[in-house]
N, C-alpha and C positions, 0 to 999 in steps of 0.2 A: 304499784310502784314501791320498791323497797326504800329503806332509809339506811344511812350509815352514820355512825358517830364515833369519833375518836377524840380523846383528850391528849394533847401533846404538850410537854413542857415547852414554853415559848421559844426562847432563843437558843436553846441547846440543840434543837433540831433544824435550825435555819441553815441553809447552805446557799452559797452564791449561785444565782441563776444566770448571771451575765446579762440580764435584761435591764435596760436603763429606765423603763417606765414602771417597774415593779416597786411597790412601797418599800422604803428603807426600814430595816429593823434596828439600825444603830450599830456602832462599833464595827463598821465595815461589813456587816452581814446584810443579806437581802431576804425579804419575805419569801417564803416558799409557797408555790402555787398549790392549791388543792387539785384533785382530779377534775376531769371534765364533768360538767353538770353537778359539781359539788360546790356548796357555799361554805366558805371558811369564815368563822366568826372568831375574831381575836377579842379577848376581854381582859380587863384589869381592874383592880380596886385598890383603894388605900384608906387608911384610917388614921386619925390623929388623937384618939382618946375621947373625943366628944362627938365627932361626926365621921361618917364614912362616905366615900364617893366611889363611883364606878363608871366605866365607859366600855362601849363595845363598838366594833365596826365589822360589817359583813362585806366580803368581797367575793367576786367570782373567779374563775380560772385565769382570766386575763388581768386580774388585779383591780378591776373596776369596782369602786365602792357602791354597794347596793343600798346602804343605809347604815344608821348607827343610832346610838342612844347614850346619854350621860345623865347622871343624877347625883345629887348630894342628899344624904339622909341624916336625920338627927338620931344616930344610933352609935352607941359605944360598944364596938365589937372588936375581936381580935382579927388580925389580917386574914387568916384562913376563912373566917366566917364572912368577911367582906367579899373575898374572892368567890366564895360559894354563892353569895347573893348575886354577884355579877354573872356567874354561870346560869343561875336560875332565870335572871332577866334576859340573858342571851337566848336561852331555850324558848322563853315566852315570846321574845321578839321574832324568832324564826317561825314559831307556830302561827303568828299573825300574818306572816307572809306566805304560809303554806309551803315552805321549803322542806323537802323530804330528805335530801342527801346533804348531810351536814358534817362539818369538821370543826372542832373547837380547839382554840389554842390559848394557853395561859402561861404565865411565867412564875407561878407560885408552886414550887416543887412539893411543898407540904400538902397541897391540895391535889396536884396532878397525880402523884403516886397513888393515893387512895381512890381517885377517880378511875384509874386504869385497872384497879382490882377491887371494886366496891364490895364484893362478897366476902373478902378476907378481912375487912375492917369492921370490928364490933364496937368501935367508939361511938360517942354521940354524933360526931361529924360524919362517921361512916353511915350511920342510920339516916341522917339527913341527906347524904349524897344519894343513897338508894331511892329515897322519896323523890328527889329532884329529877333523877334519871327516868323515873316513871312518866315524867312530862313528855318524854320522847315517844312513848307508846301511842299507837294510833287511837 
């Protein structure tokens, strides 16, 4: 069975679905469903200079929450690195569930853009992105 993965900027791709039971994305926008048999993991992170925190939630096509995770770490990192850590934890979370068809969504454009074209980014974060994406390999 194959797997799929795409990283989309969070709320710039959200479109109203008209369904009242779909999770709300805020500002009048509605969460966009993944394809059938695809698990969508939304993740986010923040940092305050001393600590970073992240959270993730996994949902199916119907918007049913299948699980989630949140954590606070004693790490002083920039926002992009905190978001990258959240992606890594999201992939590890999905692997523990043996989910094969995945879609990831984040709101950090400075992370999403290099994730959508990892081979074109030769920066330190680009190298780390390529390492993390290897976690999706069987």
